C-alpha positions, 0 to 999 in steps of 0.5 A: 456956357453958364451951367457948364462954368458952374459945373466946372467951378463945382467939380474943381472946388470937390476935388480940392476939398478930396486933396486937402482932406487926404492931405490932412489925413496923410499928415495925421497919418505921418504924426502917428506913424512918427510916434509909433515908429520910436519904440522905447522899449529898446535897449537904453544903450541904443536910445543913448546913441540916438540922443547924441548931439541932439537938442530937447526942449523943456517946456514949462511954467517960466516964472520960477526963476530960481527953477530956471536957473537950476535947469540952465546952470546946473541940469542943462551942462550935466546934460551936455557933458555927460550925453552931449545933449543941448537942454533948451528951456522954454517958459510958458503957461501950460495953458498955452502948452497944451493949446500948442500941442492941440494946435500941432496936432490938429496941423498934423505936424510929425515933428512938433516944437515941444519935446518934454513938458512939466505937467501934472494934474488936471493937465496931465488928465486932459492931455493924456485924454487928449492924445497928446502924450507919448507913452508908456516910457517910464519903466524903460528908464533905468534910474527909475528903477534904481532910485524910485519907489515904483510901488509908491501910490503917489508916484504911479497916480497923478491927481488920483489917476493912474499915470500908466508910464505917460510921465516921470516923478520930477520933484515933490510938492506940498502946501505950507503957510507962511508968516512972520513970527515978529508980526503975528505970534500965532499960527493957525492949525486949522480952518476955525483958527484960521478964521479968528486969525483973519478977524484979528488981521482984517484985510491983511489975508488973502489968496489967489484965485483959481486957477492959481496952482496954489490958490486952488490948493489952499481952497481944497486944503480948507475944504479937506479940513472941514468936510474931510477928504476921504470921500473926494478919492472915488467921488463921482464928477458931478457938479451937483453931487461936489457941491452938495459935499462942499456946501459946509466949507463954500459957507466958511469961504463966504464968511471968510471974504468978510475978513479978507484983503478988499473983503473978498470982492476981488482976488489977486490973479497970481500966488506971485502977487500974494507973496509980493503983497507979503513981502512989502507988509500988506499981508501978514500971511501968505502960502506956498506949494514949495515948502522949503521956499522960505529958507530960499527967500531968507537966504536972498533977503527977501524975507526977514529970518523971523518968518516961518512956516506952518501946517494945519494939524489934519494937514495940507495937500500934497502932490508930485510934479512930472515930466511928459513927453509930446506924442509928436516930439521930434527928439524922443530919445533925447528927452528920455535921457534927459529924464533919466538924468533929472531923476538920478540921485546926483541930480536930485540932489542938487535940486534938494540943495539949490531949490530946496524942493523935495526929492523923489528919490527913495531915501532907501534906495541911495547907497551910502555915499549919495545918502551921506550927500543928501544928508549934508545939505543944510535946508535952512532957516523958517522950514518944517522938517521932512518927516513933519511935512509927509506925515500931514501930507494929504493926498490931491482930489481927482483931477476932474474934481478940481475944475468942478471945485474952482467952477463952483467957487467963482460962482458961490464965493467971489464977492458973496 
């Protein structure tokens, strides 16, 4: 009798495993089928019809109040008026976004909660490698052909890897340094001068610890200034090789620690903290990945009108922000239409005017009226002209090199 019960139990258990396994497999097949069922190669007019009346979610970093305001107060009304699309802006750290995407994939959800994603760099590389993104869709956007220089290497490559049409350019970013000319007259033009500057202002300079995006870019900019940037563009993602090549920069960073805030024993967690410390007068220097952000802060009264931006003579790291679509997005048509509108000259102009963000549209592709609109925008105080920024714009490292450098920085620089 006991043997029969045990046998019955085991049989039932095995059947349940098979049912669950088949159920999960079916759900995964449904998710893949859902992704494949949507054809981005259709006529754009058909996609417009499908998108009408839909709500599309846009997940991205929520810490930028000005960007959130622009998305909700400017972009959302345009999408609603022109296409009857409702934009739902959701602020979330990219690590949490990727975890959510991965979790939904594992659960086999064919209709996920995320549609559009503000993503780039190593996060795009990871998401694409893990089959979390929908595409290719980029070449199906009418405004990509109309307004974007599709032969620009920076547009087609994200942190050294081809985007393969899986994301659309959104805006351009570039690291700039910031100081107050009424506090410190000098603006360091290279790593050597920065060391001298920090010695003279001991304890009043710091940077955010990686993986903070701006802090990590600052480290890469210093590495470029000390050992050059060309060698990294096709470097093998091997920790031993990378460490050997950046050793002179690691020595520099360890020496720099002596003159930083808290002697480099600890670092602020975010670039926002560094910005606040600068605003409070605790630091004499800060930095930003938004090259015109100083103008915005001066306009808002956060910074004095004596605050200004500057660059190293050899340049600073710059990159492009992108928007991708989740593979299990339930509103792919609305996402495609929304992205197409965001890269229009009309919306890109509002981004340049309201956020002081470098536009991704090619000036040469604008008509006379569109050029006039861009030319009429006053950038504001304390910033560098666009031609100087672009002339000192250095390419990003490959996405698989960046986390290696961040890991080495933690091991070799912090508290040393």
